[in-house]
N, C-alpha and C positions, 0 to 999 in steps of 0.2 A: 533316771534322768537320761538316760539314754534311751528309754520307750516313749520318752515326751522328745524326746529331739527326732524321733523317727515318726513319732504320729502327727507334727509340727512338718515336717516336710511333707510327708503322703496329703497334708491340705493347702499347702503353698504350690507345690509344684503344676498343681494343672493351672493354678492364675498364672505362675511364673510361664509357663507354656502359650497360655491364652493372650497374652503380653507381648511375648516377641511373634514379629510377621513374617510368612514367609513370602517371601519372593523368589519368582521364575524369572528368566531372561525378560522373557515377552511383557511379564509384570512389570518390569523395571524400565523398558523399554516407553511402553505406554502413559508408565506415570510421567517418565522425562519429559516425552511428548507433549502433555495436560501441558507440565509446570512450568517449559520451559517459555520466557517472557519472548525473550527474542520470536518465537515462533509463531507467538499470536500477533506480535508486532507486523511479523511477516504476514497473518491472516489476514490482518484488517488493511496492508497495503492491496491485496489482490482484491478486497473489497472495496474499496478506492479507486484501483485499475477500473472495476468493471463498473463505476460510476461516472467514470471518465468516458469509459467506451460510449457509455448510455446517451453523455455531453453531445459526444461527438456525431452520434448518432443522429441529434435533435437535430443536427443542420439539414440533414433530406427535405426536413418537413419547412412547412410555412409559417412565418415567423406574423404573431396577430398582437394585436397590441389598442391597448383602450386609453385615451386618455382625455381629460374635465379640466376647466380651469375656469375660474371666476374673477372680473377686473372692476374694481369701484374706482370710477373717473370726475375727479369733481367741478367737471366743464363738460360739455357736451361741444360737437361740432358744430360751425358755422360758415355753410362754404361760401356766405359772399360779405360778409363782413357789416358792423353793425349799422355804419349811412345806409348804406344797401339796402339793408334789414329795415332800416325806417323811411324809406323810400320807399319799398314795395308796399308795405303798410299802409305809406301816407295816399295811395298812388290814385285812389279812386277821388279823394278828395282835392288832388293836382287837377285830374282831368276834367272832375265838377269847376273848378278854378278855370282851368282856360274855355273850357266850352259856354263859360256862361261869359267871358271876359269878349268871347270872336261875337257873340250871339249880340252883344252890348255894340260892338263894334260896326257890327252890319246893320246895327236899328240906325245906331247915330249918321252910317254913311247913307240909308234909305232917306232920312228925313233930313238928310242936308242936299238933298236931291227934290225939289218942288214938284216936280212932273214925278219922278218913282213916289214921292212920300203921298200926293195926290193918288196914284194910282194904288199904291198900298191900303191908304183908307179907308180905297173904295172897294178893296176885294177881302169878303167873307173870309174868305180860302185861307191868304197869308196871316192874315190876323188871329186866324184858328192854330196855323202851323207857328205864327212866332210863338203864341201862346204856350201852346204843350208844350215846345223848346225850353221857355223862359221856364217853366213848373216842372220839366226833368230834375229831376235829380240822382246821376251815377254814381254819388260818391260811395255810396253806403256796397252797393255791391262790388264796386271794384274793390275794395277794401277787404271785404271780406275775399274776394278771391287773391288779393296781392296779400293777405293774413296767412291764408293754408298756402300759400305758396314759400313764404317766406318759415311755415311752421315745416312743411317739405324740406325745404335746405337747411334747417338746423336739425343735426343727427342725433337723435337720443343715446348715450354711450357712459350713461352714468353707471350702470348697471350690468355690466358685460360676461354671457353666459359663451362658452365654449365646451365642445366635445367632439371626438374623433378616434374612429376605427380606423385600424390601418391595416393590410397584411403584406407583407413581401415574400415572394415566391423565389430562391433562387435559381434562375435556369442555368449558368455557365459559371463557375468560377476557377477556369484554368485545371482542373483535375485537386486542387485544393482540398473539398470536402471529400474527396473517395480517398486520399493520402492521409489527410488528418483521420477517419476511421480506422485507417486499416495500422495507423501508428500506434490508434488506440486499444486494437486486439493485441498487439505484437506486444505491448506496454500489460496486456493483463498476464500475457504469457510469459513475458520475463519476470514478470511481480509470482508467477508458481517456482518456474525455475529458482528464482533466488530460495521461495521456500523449502523446497526440493533440496537444492543443496545444504540448506541448513540443518535440514530433516536429516539424511544421511552425517552427517557432524556430530549429532543429538544420538545417532545409533552407535555409530563407531565409538565417540565416548562413554556411552554407556557400556556397550559390551569391555569396553578395553575397563573399566571401573569394577566390573561382576567379576569378570576372569581374574583379574589383578585380588582381589578379597577370596574367592575360591584359592589363589594359589598360595596367599598368604596364609589360607585358613589348614591348607594342606599341609604346608613347612609347621606350622602351628602343631599339628598332631602330631609330624615327623621332629619336630623340636619337643614334645612329650615322650615321643615312645622312646627318643637316645637319650633323654635325660634319665627316665624309666632303667636301660638300659645300665648306664652307668652308675646309678645311684644302686644297683644292684650288685656292679663290679667292686662298687666302693664296699659294700657290706663283706660281698667274699672274699676282696683280697686282704680286708679288715683280721678277718675268721683267718687267713695262710701267715698273716703277720703272727698274731701270735700262734701257731703252732711252728713258727719260724722256717717256712717253707718259702715267704715271699720277703722281699725288705720295706724298708722305710721308703727309700726311694722311689719302690713300687707303687705303696700307697697314694705318695705325694702325688704320682705320675696323671695316678685315676684321677685324686682328690679334684686337680687341676683342669681335668677336662669334663669332669662332673662340673665344674664352676664356670666352664665354658658353657657347655649346654644349659645350664639354669638362665644364662645369661641371653642366649638363642632364643628360650624361651619366652621371655620376658621381652625384646624386644619384637619377637612373633606374632605377642597377646596385644604390645602397645601398637604396631603397626596395622592389626585386626582392626582396633578398635577405632585406630582414623581414619582408616581405610572404609569403611559402613557409614562416619561421620560424614567424607564425601561425598558417597553415594548418596545417600539421605538428600542433602544439598542439593546432586543432581536429579532427584527424583522429586521433589520436594516436600521430603517428609522432615520434621523436627530435627536438629542434628543427635538428640539423646534417645531417638526411639532405636528398639531393640528389633532387629530385624535381623532375618537368617536364611541364606542365599540356596535355594533346591537343588545345587551341583556345591554345595559344602558338605564336606565329609565320604564324596567319593572318593573311591583307591584310586580312580585314574583319571585324567580330564576327557570326557568324550571326546569325540575325533571327529569331526565340523566334515560332511558332507563335499567332498572335493569335487568343484564344477570344472568344468574344460571351458579355455579362454576361448573368448568369442572374436570375431575378426574385428578389425580398427573401424571398420565402417558401424555396425553394429555397436560399437561402443560409444563413438561420438553421437550415432542416436538417442543414446541414452543414457549420458554423461550432462546434466545440470547443467554444469558449466559450461560445454560449448553448445550447447542449445540455447544458453539466454546470449553467448556471443555472435550466432549465428540471428539470433533474434536480434540484437543489436546493431548488426550491419543490416537488415532487412530496415529497420527502424530511420538509420540513416540514408538510406537509400531511399525511403520514402518522404525524407524531411529535406533530401533534396528536390523532388517532387512537389511539395509543398512549397517553398523558397521561388522556385521556378515561376509557380503559379503567380507569384508576385508581378510577376512583368506579363503578365498576359489579360486581357479585359474580362472584366466579370459583367455577366446578362444579368439583370432581375425582373420581375415582372410583378409589380403595386397596384393595389386598388385600395379606394377611401374611401371613405364617411364622413362627411363632417355636418356636425348641427350645428347654429347658433342662436343667440338673444341676444341683440336686436338679430331680426332677419335681415343678413345681405341679400336674398333674393327678390326681398318685396319692399325695397324702397328703407331698410333698415327700421323695420316697424319691430314694436317690442310683443313680438312674440318669436316660438320656435321654430326652426325653419331647416331643412337639410339639400347638401347634395352630393353626387358620388363623380365619383372619378377613377379612372385606372387606367396605367400607363406598363413601360418598358424601360426600367432605368438601364445604361451602358457606361460603365467605368474602364476608361483606357490610360492607364500609365504610361508616361511618356518619357521623362526623366526625375530622378533621384541622385545626384551625384552619384553612380553606379550601384547604391547600393545595397540593391537583389544580384548584382552579378558577385559583390565579394561575400554577400549568403550562400550565394551557391556552391560558388568555388569553396566556402568554408565546410558547408552541408557534405563536399566531394570528398574532402581530405580528411574530414571525421570519418568517413565509413570509408576509408582506404586504410584509413587507422585502425579500426577493430577488424578490417582482415588481415592486417598481419596480427594482431593480437589473436584472432583465430587459429592462424597457422602454428604460432609459437605454442598455445593451448593445445594444438594436437598432438606437438613434438613432445612436449611435459606429459599427455596422458599414457602416450608412447611409453616413453621410460617411463611412467608410473607403474604404467601394467607392468611389465618386463620386471621392473623390479618386485613387486610383491608375487611375483607367479615364481621368481626362483627363490623368493623367501618363504612359499609355498612347499616349494619343491626341498631344498635345506631342513625346512623346519618336520617334511615329511622324513625324509632319510635319521635327521638327530632323531625324533622320536623312537624309527625302529631300533638304531643304534644303543639310546638311551631303555630301551623294554630289555634290550639283550644284555647291558651292565649291568641293567638292577636285577636280573634273573641270577646274571654271575656273581654279584656280591648279597644278594641274600642266600646264597650256597654256600658263599665264603664266609658270611657270618655265623649260618646255621655249625659250617664245620667246627670254626674258628672259638665257638663259644662250648660247643661239646668236648674241643680238645683242652679248652680254660678249665673247665669245671672239670675234668679227668685228672689233671693236672702235667696234661703232654706237651701246652702252648703257655707264654709266658702270658705277663697283661699286658706287653706294650704291643706284641702281635695282636691280640684279641682288640683291644682301643684301634691297630692300623686297619684290623674287618671292620670295626663299627662306622670310625670315619670314613670309609670307603661306600659302606652300606648308604650313610647318609649322605654321602655326596654323589651317588647313585641316584638315590630318591630325588633329590634336590633337582639334578636336571634332568629328569623322569617326569616332573611337574613343570618346569619351564618351558621342556618339549612342547610337552604337551599345551600349556598355553602359548606359547610364539607358534603353535602351529595354530589356534584358535584366532587371534588377531591377525597374524598373517591371510586368512581366510576371511576375516569379516573387510580385512583391507583391501582383499584382491576385488572380493563381491563391489565393492565403493569403487574402485578405478572401473571395473567393467559398467558402474551404473545398474549393479543387481539388483542395490537396497531402492527401494521405490515406497515412496506414499498411497497406497494403495486406498 
C-alpha cells in the first residue's frame, strides 16, 4: 500500500507543480497593469484627449462646405399680373385697331373736304399710300413680340436646383484658436498625468499585497517550525513525566503552548490563502488560481536599494499630482484668454461659388449657371449684458483656485516625503536591531534546548526561549516587510515610479 502511494505521488507531483504558477514581483506588477480597468479607461481618456487636440488644430484650416437643394413650386412668378399680361399679348391687335381707326378718320376728313377730295382722287401717289396703309396688318408681329415679352416676364420656377461651395478661412479670432489649441494639448497632458497617478497607486498596491504574502508565508513556516518544536517538547516532557522527573503541570503547560502553536499555524495558513486570492483578483487571475511567489520561502526578506532623497524641485517635477495641478493652472489661464477673445472682433475671409437652375444670371433661363464671390467678414461684439466680463472673472477665479490647490499639494508632498524618509530610516534601524535580537534568540534557544535535553533546564525556561525565538523571528520578518513598503512608498512620494 505504501509503495502504491509513493508511485502515485511521484506521478502527480510534477502535475501539481506545473499547475502552480510562479510569479515574480515584476510579473505581478505587469499583470496588474494589464488587467486594471481604471488604467484602461485612463488610456482611453488619453486617446480621446489626443482626438480633441486634433479637433482644436482643425480650426487653423479653412472650412470648406458644399450644399445642394431642390425645390418644386406649383406656380411660377408673374412680374406684371394677368391683366397686363393679356394686354401685352393683344398689343398688336390693339395697335392695328387704332391704326385702322385713325386711317378711316383721315379718309373721312379728306372726303368731307371737296378740294382735298378732288386733289386726293387726282393723285395716284396718295391713293397708293392709303391703299398700302389700309392693307397693312401689324397685329400679328406686335402680338408675337408682346407674347415673347410676356413669356420673359413669367419666370419658370416650378423646378429649382441650387448648389453652392463655400470656403471660410479665419484670419483673426482674438487669440481664441491659439488658446484653444494650447488647452487641448494641456488636457492631453492632464490625462497622461492622471494615468501616471493611477499607475503609481497600482504599483504600490501590488507591492503591498506581494510582500504581505511573503510575510504571511514566512510566518506560516515559522509557525510550522514552532509547532514542531513544541510537538517534540510534548513528547520529551511526556517521557520525563513517566520517569518522574517532570510533573503533570509541566506537561499541561507544554500542551497548551502546542495548541496555541497549532492555532497560529491554522491562522497563517488561512491568511495566506486569502492574501493570495486578493492578489489573484488584483492581477486578473481566477481567485482559485494556484500561485507561488518568487520570494516565498526566503530566510530573509531582500533588502531594497536605499535611494537618496531628491530635492523638492526635482520631486515636484516628477510627481504626477503636482504636474496635474500645474497643468490645470495653465488650462485655466488659457481659458481666460478664450473668454477674453469673445470680447474682441473676429475676421474671416470667405469665398463662394453658387450654381442654380433657373439661371439667375441669364434671365432665369432653364439651364445651369454659376457665379463666384469673395469677401471679408468681421464680427464686432458690442454689448451682451456683461456676459463676457463675468466669464473672464470666473476663469481668473478658477485659475487662482487651482494655484492655491497647487501650493497646498506641494506642502503635502513635502510632508509625505519627510514621513516616508523617516519611516525608511526607522525601518532600517528596526531591521538591524531585529537581526541582532534574532541572533541572540537563536543562541538562547540552542542553549535552552541543549539544557532541557540534558535535564539542566526546566520546561518553562525552554518554552520561554522558544517564545522569544518566535517573537524575534516575527519581528525580523515584519521589519523586512516594513522596510520594503517604506522604500516603495518613498519612491512613489518622490515620483520615482514611472510608466516607462
